[in-house]
N, C-alpha and C positions, 0 to 999 in steps of 0.2 A: 389366561384371562387377565391377570394383572398387567401383562405387557400391553394388552389392548386398552385397558383403562389409562395406563400411563401415557401411551402414544396419543390418546385423545386429548389429554390435558396439554401436552406439548406440541400438538399437531401444527399449529400455526408457526411458531419459531422454527421448528425442525423443517417444516415444508419450505419456509423462506430460505433456510440455509441450503437445502437441496436444490432449490431453484437458482440460488446464487452460484453454487458449484457448477451447475449446468451452464449458466450464463458465462462464467469464467472460462469455460471450455471453448468459447467462440471469441475470436479476436475482436469482433465488433462490439461485444458487450462486456468484455473483461473489465475495462476501467470503471464503468458505472456499477457493475456488480461488486468490484473490490471496494469502491467508495462506500457502497451501502453496507458491506460487511464490516468495514472499519467503524461505521456509525453504529451498527447494531452491537458490536463488541463493546463500544464505549458506553452505550446506554443500557444494555441488558446482561452482559456477561456476569458481573459480580452478583446479581440477584438470581442467576440461573442455578438450577440443580446440577449435580455432577454429570448426568447424562447429556444435558444440553451444552454444558461447558466442553465436553468431549466433541460434540458436533461442531461447535465454534472452532475448536482447535483443528479438527480434521479438515474443515473448510479452509482455514488459514494455511494448513500444510499443503493442501491442493494448490492454493495460489502460489506458494513457494515452488512447488514442483513445476507448475506451468511456466513460471518466470525463468527457471533454470533450463527448461527443455524446449520451450516454444516461443515465448514472447520476450524477446531480448531488447526491444526498443525502450528508450529511456522513459517514455510516457507510461508504459506498463509497469516499469520498476518504481516510478513515483507513486502510482496507485498502490502497489504492493508495499511500499515503504509505510504508507499510512496504515495498512492492515497490520503489518508487523509491529509497528509502534503501539497501536491500540491493543494488540494481543499481549505485548510485553507489559504494558501498564496494567491491564486488567488481570493478568495472571500472576500478579505479584504474590509471592509466597508459595507458588507452585513451581518448584525448582526445575523439573524436567521441561515443562512448557516454557518457562522463562528462558531456559538455556537455548531451546530451539528457536524461539522468537527472537532472541538476541542475535543468534547466528544469521537468521534470515534478514534481520534489520541491518546488520553489518554488511551483508551482501548488497542489499538495496542501496545503502548509503554509498558504498563503493561504486556501484553502477551509475547511480544518479550523479554523484560527485565527479566522476571521471568525465562524464558527458558534459556537465555544466562547466567544468574547467575548460574544456575544448570550446564550448559555445561562447564563453565570456572572454577568452583570450583573443579571438579573431576581431570582435568589434573594437576592443581597446586599441589594437594596432591601427585600425582604419579611422578612428574618430579624431585623433589628435591633430593631424596635419590639415584636415579639411577647412577649418576656419582660419588657420594661421596664414595661408597664402592670400586670402581675400581681405584681411584686415590691413588698413594703412594707418600709419601713425598720424596723430593729429598734427596739423601744420601750426607753426608758431608765428605770430605776427611780428 
């Protein structure tokens, strides 16, 4: 009976977390769900009871698993990075959760950083000479 009372009190946030976990299971809705999870962690985690904190962490762990196993494109990792950063900040003082969140964040930073380095290197090589050939020095009288 107590479990029923307790789940009624927390039905809304727990239900939202379950929906987010399901949405993260689909490529088309992973990024919006991850962004919403990060936002919820930032606004609700610290004031949540222990059971709801575990749900937050489990959903964050699900995101990490999906990123490592299915969604390897940089956009997914960027969204995951936001989740892991929020989890790390919110779980301050919870050693085990912080350790996991930090590991996931480091993975995300490495994935996003490696891709961004490749993306920024190419334009830098192409932008420098484009204006140089069309500029003519001013003529002197």
